[in-house]
C-alpha positions in Angstrom: -12.4 5.4 3.6 -11.5 7.6 6.6 -13.6 10.6 7.6 -11.1 13.0 6.0 -11.0 11.1 2.8 -14.8 10.9 2.5 -15.0 14.6 2.9 -12.4 15.2 0.2 -13.7 12.6 -2.2 -17.3 13.7 -1.8 -16.4 16.9 -3.7 -15.0 14.9 -6.7 -18.0 12.9 -7.8 -17.6 11.4 -11.3 -20.1 12.4 -14.0 -23.1 10.1 -14.1 -24.5 8.4 -17.2 -23.2 5.8 -19.7 -19.5 5.7 -20.6 -18.3 4.4 -23.9 -14.9 2.8 -24.5 -12.2 3.9 -26.9 -10.6 7.2 -27.9 -13.9 9.1 -28.3 -14.3 12.8 -28.2 -17.0 15.5 -28.0 -17.3 19.3 -28.1 -19.7 21.9 -26.9 -19.3 23.0 -23.2 -16.8 24.8 -21.0 -16.1 24.9 -17.3 -17.6 28.4 -17.2 -20.8 27.1 -18.8 -20.9 24.3 -16.2 -20.5 26.7 -13.4 -23.2 29.0 -14.8 -25.7 26.2 -15.5 -24.9 23.7 -12.8 -22.9 20.5 -12.8 -25.8 18.3 -14.1 -26.1 20.3 -17.3 -22.4 19.8 -18.1 -22.6 16.1 -17.4 -25.5 15.8 -19.9 -23.3 17.4 -22.5 -20.5 15.0 -21.7 -22.6 11.9 -22.2 -22.9 11.8 -26.0 -19.7 9.9 -27.0 -19.4 8.2 -30.4 -16.7 5.5 -30.6 -13.3 6.4 -31.8 -13.5 9.8 -33.4 -13.9 13.5 -32.4 -17.5 14.7 -32.8 -18.9 18.2 -33.2 -22.6 18.6 -32.9 -23.0 14.8 -33.3 -21.1 14.7 -36.6 -17.8 13.0 -37.1 -15.0 15.5 -37.6 -11.3 15.3 -38.7 -8.3 15.8 -36.5 -8.7 19.6 -36.8 -11.2 19.4 -34.0 -8.3 18.7 -31.6 -7.3 22.4 -31.7 -10.6 23.5 -30.2 -11.3 24.0 -26.5 -14.4 21.8 -26.5 -12.6 18.6 -27.5 -13.1 15.9 -24.8 -12.1 12.2 -24.5 -14.0 9.8 -22.3 -12.2 8.7 -19.1 -13.7 5.2 -18.9 -12.8 2.3 -21.1 -10.8 -0.9 -21.5 -7.6 1.1 -21.5 -6.6 4.3 -19.9 -6.7 7.4 -22.1 -3.5 9.2 -23.0 -1.9 6.1 -24.6 -3.5 5.6 -28.0 -5.4 9.0 -27.9 -4.2 11.2 -30.7 -1.1 12.9 -29.3 -1.9 16.4 -28.1 0.5 19.4 -28.3 1.1 19.9 -24.6 2.2 17.6 -21.8 2.7 18.0 -18.0 4.0 14.8 -16.3 4.5 14.6 -12.6 5.9 11.8 -10.4 4.9 11.5 -6.7 6.2 9.8 -3.6 3.5 8.5 -1.4 3.5 9.6 2.2 0.3 7.8 3.2 1.0 5.1 5.7 -1.5 2.3 4.8 -3.3 0.8 1.9 -6.6 2.4 2.9 -5.1 5.9 2.6 -3.6 5.0 -0.8 -7.0 3.9 -2.0 -8.4 7.2 -0.7 -5.9 9.1 -2.8 -6.5 7.1 -5.9 -10.3 7.4 -5.5 -10.1 11.2 -5.1 -7.7 11.5 -8.1 -9.9 9.3 -10.3 -13.1 11.3 -9.5 -11.4 14.6 -10.2 -9.7 13.3 -13.4 -13.0 12.1 -14.8 -14.5 15.5 -14.2 -11.5 17.4 -15.6 -11.2 15.4 -18.8 -14.9 16.0 -19.4 -14.3 19.7 -19.3 -15.8 20.1 -15.8 -14.3 21.6 -12.7 -12.9 19.3 -10.0 -16.1 19.8 -8.1 -19.4 21.7 -8.6 -17.6 24.4 -6.6 -18.4 25.6 -3.1 -20.4 28.8 -2.9 -19.2 29.9 0.5 -16.8 32.8 0.3 -15.4 31.8 3.7 -13.8 28.6 2.4 -11.3 27.9 -0.4 -12.9 26.9 -3.7 -12.4 23.2 -4.6 -11.2 24.1 -8.1 -8.3 26.5 -8.5 -10.0 28.1 -11.5 -7.2 28.9 -13.9 -8.8 26.9 -16.7 -12.5 27.8 -16.3 -12.8 29.4 -19.8 -10.8 26.8 -21.7 -13.0 23.7 -21.9 -11.5 20.2 -21.9 -9.1 21.1 -24.7 -8.5 17.4 -25.4 -7.2 16.8 -21.9 -6.3 13.2 -21.0 -5.0 12.0 -17.6 -3.1 8.8 -17.3 -2.2 7.3 -13.9 0.6 4.8 -13.2 2.5 2.9 -10.5 6.3 2.9 -10.0 8.4 0.0 -8.6 8.8 1.7 -5.2 5.0 1.6 -4.6 5.4 -2.2 -4.2 8.6 -2.2 -2.2 10.4 1.1 -1.4 14.1 1.9 -1.7 14.6 0.6 1.9 12.9 -2.7 1.0 9.8 -2.0 2.9 6.4 -3.4 1.8 4.4 -0.4 2.9 1.1 -1.4 1.3 1.2 -5.2 1.2 1.9 -5.1 -2.6 5.3 -6.6 -2.8 4.1 -10.0 -4.1 2.1 -8.2 -6.8 5.1 -6.4 -8.4 5.2 -7.3 -12.1 8.5 -8.8 -13.3 8.8 -6.3 -16.2 8.6 -3.4 -13.6 11.0 -5.1 -11.2 14.0 -5.1 -13.5 16.0 -1.9 -13.8 16.9 -0.5 -17.2 20.6 -1.2 -17.8 22.9 1.8 -18.0 24.0 2.9 -21.5 26.6 5.2 -23.0 26.0 8.9 -23.1 23.9 9.0 -20.0 24.1 11.0 -16.8 21.1 9.9 -14.9 19.7 12.1 -12.1 18.1 9.7 -9.6 16.2 12.5 -7.9 14.4 13.2 -11.2 13.7 9.6 -12.1 11.2 7.0 -10.8 8.6 7.6 -8.1 5.7 5.7 -6.5 3.0 7.2 -8.7 2.9 9.1 -12.0 0.3 11.3 -13.6 0.6 12.2 -17.3 -1.7 15.1 -18.3 -1.8 15.9 -22.0 -3.9 18.6 -23.7 -4.1 21.0 -26.6 -3.7 24.0 -24.2 -0.8 24.1 -21.7 -2.9 25.8 -19.0 -5.4 23.0 -19.1 -2.6 20.4 -18.5 -1.1 22.6 -15.7 -4.6 23.0 -14.2 -5.0 19.2 -14.0 -1.6 18.7 -12.3 -2.2 21.7 -10.0 -5.5 20.3 -8.7 -4.4 16.7 -8.5 -1.3 17.8 -6.5 -3.5 19.8 -4.2 -5.8 16.8 -3.7 -2.7 14.7 -2.8 -1.8 16.9 0.1 -1.3 14.6 3.1 -1.1 11.5 1.0 1.7 12.2 -1.5 4.4 14.8 -2.4 5.8 15.8 -5.8 9.1 14.0 -6.6 9.7 15.6 -10.0 7.8 17.1 -12.9 8.4 17.7 -16.6 6.8 20.0 -19.1 6.7 19.1 -22.8 5.5 20.9 -25.9 5.2 20.1 -29.5 4.5 16.4 -29.8 7.4 14.4 -31.4 5.2 11.5 -32.5 1.9 10.8 -34.2 -0.5 8.3 -32.5 -3.7 9.3 -34.3 -4.7 8.5 -37.9 -4.2 11.5 -40.1 -1.7 13.2 -37.8 1.3 14.6 -39.7 4.7 13.4 -38.6 6.2 16.2 -36.4 9.8 17.4 -36.3 12.2 17.2 -33.4 14.6 19.9 -32.3 17.2 18.6 -34.8 14.7 19.6 -37.5 14.0 16.0 -38.7 10.6 14.2 -38.9 10.4 12.0 -35.8 8.6 8.8 -35.3 7.6 8.0 -39.0 7.7 4.2 -38.3 6.2 4.3 -34.8 2.9 2.7 -33.9 -0.4 4.5 -34.2 -3.6 4.2 -32.2 -5.6 2.5 -35.0 -3.1 -0.4 -35.5 -5.0 -2.8 -33.3 -3.1 -6.0 -34.1 0.3 -4.3 -33.4 -1.1 -2.7 -30.3 -2.2 -6.1 -29.0 1.2 -7.6 -29.6 3.5 -4.7 -28.4 1.5 -2.3 -26.2 -1.3 -3.9 -24.2 -0.5 -6.5 -21.5 -2.2 -9.8 -22.4 -4.2 -12.3 -20.3 -1.2 -14.7 -20.3 1.4 -12.1 -19.3 3.0 -11.6 -15.9 0.6 -9.8 -13.4 -2.2 -10.3 -15.9 -4.7 -10.6 -13.0 -4.5 -6.8 -12.5 -2.4 -5.5 -15.5 -4.3 -7.1 -18.4 -5.3 -4.3 -20.7 -2.7 -2.0 -19.2 0.8 -1.1 -20.5 4.2 0.2 -19.3 5.3 3.8 -19.6 9.1 4.1 -20.3 10.4 7.7 -20.1 13.8 9.2 -20.6 14.8 12.9 -20.7 17.4 13.3 -23.5 19.3 16.6 -23.9 20.2 17.4 -27.5 23.4 19.4 -28.2 21.8 21.5 -30.9 24.7 24.0 -31.2 27.1 21.2 -32.2 24.5 19.5 -34.4 23.6 22.8 -36.2 27.2 23.1 -37.5 27.2 19.7 -39.2 27.0 19.5 -43.0 23.6 18.5 -44.1 25.0 15.2 -45.5 26.4 14.3 -42.1 23.1 15.1 -40.4 21.2 12.9 -42.9 23.7 10.1 -42.6 23.3 10.1 -38.8 19.5 9.9 -39.0 19.2 7.8 -42.2 16.6 10.0 -43.8 16.3 13.1 -46.0 15.9 16.1 -43.7 13.2 17.9 -45.8 11.0 15.0 -47.0 11.7 12.5 -44.3 12.2 9.8 -46.9 14.8 7.0 -46.2 18.1 7.7 -47.9 17.4 4.6 -50.1 14.7 6.7 -51.9 11.0 7.1 -52.1 8.8 9.3 -49.8 8.5 9.5 -46.0 6.5 6.3 -45.7 8.5 4.2 -48.2 10.0 1.1 -46.7 13.8 1.6 -46.3 16.0 -0.5 -48.5 19.0 -1.4 -46.4 20.6 -3.2 -49.4 20.6 -0.1 -51.6 24.0 1.4 -52.4 25.1 4.9 -53.0 27.1 5.9 -56.2 30.3 5.2 -54.3 29.2 1.7 -53.4 28.6 2.3 -49.7 25.2 1.6 -48.1 22.7 4.3 -49.0 21.5 4.1 -45.5 24.6 4.0 -43.2 24.7 0.9 -41.0 25.3 3.0 -37.9 22.4 5.5 -38.7 19.5 5.8 -36.3 17.1 4.4 -39.0 19.3 1.3 -39.7 19.7 0.4 -36.0 16.1 1.2 -34.7 13.8 0.3 -37.6 11.4 -2.6 -36.6 12.7 -4.7 -39.4 16.1 -4.6 -37.8 14.7 -5.5 -34.3 12.7 -8.7 -34.8 9.7 -6.7 -35.8 9.4 -5.1 -32.3 7.4 -1.8 -32.2 6.9 0.8 -29.5 4.1 3.3 -29.3 6.0 6.6 -28.9 4.4 9.6 -27.3 7.3 12.0 -26.6 7.6 15.8 -26.4 10.1 18.5 -26.9 11.3 20.3 -23.8 13.2 23.5 -23.1 14.6 24.3 -19.7 16.1 27.7 -20.6 19.8 28.1 -21.3 22.9 26.9 -19.4 25.7 29.1 -18.1 27.4 29.1 -21.5 24.3 30.3 -23.3 23.5 27.0 -24.9 19.9 25.8 -25.1 19.1 23.3 -22.3 16.6 21.5 -24.5 15.8 18.2 -26.1 13.4 15.3 -26.1 11.3 13.9 -23.3 11.0 10.5 -24.7 8.0 8.4 -23.8 7.2 4.9 -25.1 4.3 2.6 -24.1 5.2 -1.1 -24.4 3.8 -4.4 -23.4 7.0 -5.6 -21.7 10.0 -3.2 -21.2 12.4 -6.2 -21.1 11.5 -7.3 -24.6 10.1 -4.1 -26.3 12.2 -1.3 -24.8 15.5 -2.3 -23.2 16.9 -4.2 -26.3 16.2 -1.2 -28.5 17.7 1.2 -26.0 20.9 -0.9 -25.9 21.2 -0.7 -29.7 20.6 3.0 -29.8 23.8 3.7 -27.9 25.8 2.6 -31.0 24.0 4.8 -33.5 25.5 8.0 -34.9 23.1 10.3 -33.1 24.5 9.3 -29.7 27.4 11.7 -30.0 24.8 14.6 -29.9 22.6 13.3 -27.1 22.8 12.9 -23.3 20.3 10.8 -21.4 19.5 12.6 -18.1 16.6 10.7 -16.5 15.1 7.2 -16.6 11.7 6.0 -15.4 9.4 3.0 -15.9 5.8 2.9 -14.6 3.1 0.3 -14.8 -0.1 1.8 -16.3 -3.1 -0.2 -15.1 -6.1 -0.9 -17.4 -8.8 1.7 -17.8 -11.7 2.3 -15.5 -14.5 -0.1 -16.2 -18.2 0.3 -15.2 -18.8 -0.2 -11.5 -15.2 0.7 -10.6 -14.4 3.8 -8.6 -10.6 4.2 -9.0 -7.6 3.5 -11.2 -5.7 0.4 -9.9 -8.7 -1.1 -8.2 -7.9 -4.6 -9.7 -4.5 -4.4 -7.9 -5.4 -3.0 -4.5 -8.6 -5.0 -3.9 -7.0 -8.3 -4.7 -3.7 -7.8 -2.8 -3.4 -10.1 0.2 -0.6 -8.5 2.1 
């Protein structure tokens, strides 16, 4: 590291002690308590992780603990947090363009980010805080009283980090570009892609139960990045539109329907292995094994038009009952859809062009995605219509096999008339931070030969 980087990174030391793997959570301390009692006391509170579940006072609790400020998930593990972690209610996702000129500086940035992220997700400040009133504090402070609030920070790499839009191999990484990341997502109907709000060299996804905690994370990581990277675009999301944790109720989207009933959950290990986590035999497995790919699209929903549709037309477009979420073939929300069932008039009970009929795994060679999307609202347009919709996020093992084919089918479903795709991004999410490692992406950057 350079002298400047060492000075910056020294203020972002990761908590000491053992780190468990998995989506584990603890409660019991806040940033204010850490500041009052010293960093070491907060670290001690952060050390007691029990695999896989939220804990309160050492006892396993249900998902209700996710609404409390003290909920914290461990940063280290085989996979990065924020993928199979039970979906939180708030998201702040930001893409960055790297301005650093060499690989050493890129490593400095990722090292500083990783140290800060490990502290923040444990409910600690970015640093133990400088006490001198003649220097700026290391933590901006807006979340001191809010605890970890279930914060997760996920870091990924875009295609242009390997070779930029001018074809330059800035960091000697061009020969390490994974094939699934190299291929662009084909254009589809009903899209008006804004290139300036798509892609990027790096991405940071911050999710939490409190919007200020997520903003605080992005605020501080952006501040740390000064001189190394600049913000390309950012997106706020609220109200999860998927359920990734066991016991989470299926949420509703802005059309009023339950969303993501058949999507993957974080406890379906076999399906996660097949469709989410990069395997040892996959492309770029030497540094991506245990990682995944984040596919994101901003989709505006024309709610004013949708709202005037008869209920029957709304349900036929989706393929489900609006109130119960059950497939139109009958049963309850989680009943398997019967695509052979007929209505009283003899037509298919679930219309062939409905979203359910076209997108259900049984109609797509069993392919699953782990969805982790959010609602968004960007105010109203000049005609007074809500500028709102879905910020769609899916984590998949290979976008070419597990995302692009489904997206291609989606353009033919009845919902397309009421949607417009505005942005398109794909990022490689490296595996989690293992013991002895100091930054996310270390497998890539320390084995590159360029």
